[in-house]
C-alpha positions as CSV (number, residue, x, y, z in Angstrom):
1,M,20.5,19.7,69.8
2,L,21.6,20.5,66.3
3,Q,20.3,23.0,64.1
4,G,21.0,23.5,60.5
5,C,22.5,27.1,59.3
6,G,22.0,28.3,55.7
7,G,19.5,28.6,53.1
8,S,16.6,26.3,52.2
9,T,17.5,23.4,50.0
10,T,13.7,23.4,48.7
11,Q,13.9,26.7,46.9
12,G,16.2,28.0,44.2
13,S,18.9,30.4,44.3
14,K,18.0,34.2,44.8
15,N,19.2,37.2,44.6
16,I,19.2,38.5,48.1
17,I,21.5,41.7,47.5
18,G,20.7,44.3,44.8
19,E,18.2,44.3,42.2
20,P,16.4,41.1,41.2
21,E,17.6,39.4,38.1
22,P,15.4,39.8,35.1
23,K,13.4,36.7,34.0
24,T,14.7,35.3,30.5
25,E,12.9,33.1,28.4
26,T,14.6,30.9,26.2
27,E,12.7,29.5,23.1
28,A,13.8,26.0,22.0
29,V,14.4,25.7,18.2
30,I,13.5,22.3,16.7
31,E,14.7,21.6,13.5
32,N,12.7,19.3,11.7
33,P,14.9,16.7,9.8
34,V,14.7,16.8,6.1
35,I,13.7,13.2,4.5
36,S,14.2,13.0,0.9
37,E,11.9,10.3,-0.9
38,P,14.4,7.9,-2.7
39,I,14.4,8.4,-6.2
40,L,13.8,5.1,-8.1
41,P,15.4,4.4,-11.2
42,S,13.0,4.6,-14.5
43,G,10.7,1.6,-14.7
44,A,11.6,0.2,-11.3
45,V,9.1,-2.0,-9.5
46,T,8.8,-2.3,-5.7
47,A,7.7,-5.4,-4.0
48,N,7.8,-8.1,-1.2
49,F,10.2,-10.5,-3.2
50,I,11.6,-11.9,0.1
51,T,9.1,-13.1,2.7
52,K,9.4,-11.4,6.1
53,Q,11.7,-9.0,4.8
54,T,11.3,-4.9,3.9
55,P,10.1,-4.6,0.2
56,F,12.9,-3.3,-2.5
57,Y,12.8,-2.5,-5.7
58,A,13.9,-4.2,-9.1
59,Y,14.9,-2.4,-12.2
60,V,16.5,-2.8,-15.7
61,K,20.4,-1.9,-15.0
62,G,21.3,-2.3,-18.5
63,V,21.3,-3.7,-21.7
64,D,24.4,-5.2,-23.7
65,T,22.9,-5.0,-27.4
66,S,26.2,-6.6,-28.8
67,L,25.8,-9.6,-26.6
68,G,22.1,-9.4,-26.6
69,V,21.7,-9.6,-22.5
70,T,19.2,-7.6,-20.5
71,E,20.5,-7.2,-16.9
72,I,17.8,-7.1,-13.8
73,A,19.5,-5.4,-10.6
74,F,17.8,-4.9,-7.4
75,E,18.0,-1.9,-4.6
76,D,20.1,-4.3,-2.3
77,A,23.5,-5.0,-4.2
78,A,23.5,-8.2,-2.0
79,I,20.6,-9.7,-4.1
80,P,22.0,-11.5,-7.0
81,P,21.3,-9.9,-10.2
82,I,19.4,-11.4,-13.2
83,R,20.8,-11.8,-16.8
84,I,18.5,-12.7,-19.6
85,P,20.1,-13.5,-22.9
86,E,19.0,-13.2,-26.1
87,T,17.3,-10.2,-25.4
88,V,17.4,-6.2,-25.8
89,G,15.4,-4.6,-23.0
90,A,12.7,-5.3,-20.5
91,S,10.0,-4.1,-18.5
92,L,9.2,-5.1,-15.1
93,S,6.1,-5.8,-13.0
94,S,5.1,-7.7,-9.8
95,L,2.5,-10.2,-9.2
96,R,0.9,-11.5,-6.2
97,F,-0.7,-14.8,-5.8
98,N,-2.0,-16.2,-2.5
99,E,-0.2,-19.8,-3.4
100,F,3.2,-17.8,-3.1
101,E,4.6,-16.5,0.1
102,S,6.5,-13.8,-1.8
103,D,5.6,-11.4,-4.9
104,L,6.7,-12.7,-7.9
105,L,8.8,-10.7,-10.4
106,L,7.6,-10.7,-14.3
107,V,9.8,-9.6,-16.9
108,T,8.5,-8.7,-20.1
109,A,11.6,-9.1,-22.2
110,K,12.1,-7.3,-25.7
111,I,13.5,-9.7,-28.3
112,K,15.3,-9.1,-31.6
113,D,12.0,-9.9,-33.5
114,P,9.6,-6.8,-32.5
115,N,6.6,-8.4,-33.1
116,F,6.8,-10.6,-29.8
117,N,7.6,-10.3,-26.0
118,K,8.9,-12.8,-24.2
119,Y,8.0,-13.4,-20.6
120,Y,9.8,-14.9,-17.4
121,L,8.3,-15.3,-14.3
122,Y,11.0,-15.5,-11.4
123,Q,10.7,-16.2,-7.4
124,F,13.6,-15.2,-5.3
125,Q,14.4,-18.8,-3.5
126,N,17.2,-19.9,-1.3
127,G,19.4,-16.7,-2.4
128,R,18.8,-16.7,-6.2
129,W,16.2,-16.2,-8.7
130,E,14.2,-19.3,-10.0
131,L,11.9,-19.4,-12.9
132,V,8.6,-20.5,-11.7
133,V,7.6,-21.7,-15.2
134,N,9.3,-22.0,-18.4
135,R,9.6,-18.8,-20.4
136,F,7.0,-18.2,-23.1
137,A,6.2,-15.6,-25.9
138,I,3.0,-13.6,-27.1
139,H,2.5,-11.8,-30.4
140,K,2.3,-7.9,-30.1
141,S,-1.2,-8.2,-31.8
142,H,-2.5,-10.2,-28.8
143,V,-1.0,-8.0,-26.1
144,S,-3.6,-5.7,-24.6
145,D,-4.1,-3.5,-21.7
146,T,-6.5,-6.2,-20.2
147,L,-4.4,-9.2,-21.0
148,I,-2.6,-10.9,-18.0
149,P,-0.3,-13.1,-19.5
150,I,-0.1,-15.3,-16.5
151,T,-2.0,-16.3,-13.5
152,I,-3.3,-18.9,-11.3
153,D,-5.2,-21.8,-12.8
154,P,-8.5,-21.6,-10.7
155,A,-9.5,-25.0,-12.2
156,N,-6.2,-26.8,-11.5
157,P,-4.2,-26.2,-8.2
158,G,-0.8,-26.2,-8.7
159,Y,-0.8,-25.1,-12.0
160,M,-0.7,-21.8,-13.6
161,L,-2.5,-20.3,-16.8
162,R,-0.6,-18.6,-19.2
163,Y,-1.3,-17.5,-22.7
164,Y,1.2,-17.8,-26.0
165,S,0.9,-17.3,-29.6
166,V,1.2,-19.7,-32.2
167,F,0.5,-19.3,-36.1
168,D,-2.0,-21.2,-38.1
169,L,-1.6,-21.6,-42.2
170,D,-4.5,-19.5,-43.4
171,A,-5.0,-19.5,-47.1
172,K,-7.2,-16.4,-46.9
173,S,-4.1,-14.3,-45.2
174,E,-1.8,-12.4,-47.6
175,L,1.1,-13.9,-45.6
176,G,-0.1,-17.3,-45.9
177,Y,-0.8,-17.6,-42.0
178,T,-2.4,-16.0,-39.0
179,W,-1.4,-15.6,-35.3
180,R,-3.5,-17.1,-32.4
181,L,-3.7,-16.8,-28.8
182,L,-4.1,-19.7,-26.9
183,S,-3.8,-20.7,-23.3
184,E,-2.4,-23.8,-21.5
185,S,-2.5,-25.1,-17.9
186,V,1.4,-25.6,-16.7
187,P,2.6,-26.7,-13.3
188,Y,4.7,-24.0,-11.4
189,K,7.9,-24.7,-9.6
190,Q,7.6,-23.8,-5.9
191,R,9.8,-24.9,-3.1
């Protein structure tokens, strides 16, 4: 018959000889990580430009006034930039339509004639930016806070309704013409 000698393995170590050890409490200090909100470039717009991927921002990277080229860049440097000739600046916005799987990038470009804005509507497809419809221009007298320059044409599937400006000869005007805002239904490119 065997008997075990020694202390119990179920109890912690105890000071058997002398004064008992004082109890000490340790307080765990947990530092919260500082998370800084990313600083977006001025005028940047964030959207889901690529289906089923993390949204990223687009911004006007620069304007080469000597060449008349505006460059649009993106948060992810792997996304190719857009270079728009014959422009001297731009502002960006995103548009979302059920007919498209991803958000669209609307570039409102400034041109040398300060009375007009040109509009470019892009979709990111197959690793590059593609125009959804041809560019179009609107006279600044027609631009308002409520005007949406392009949208889906509800009466014509596969088409977009866009506004544009034209001038009419007008003998009553001191300039001899007036600007009119028209709209047209144009097919959109979707791959």
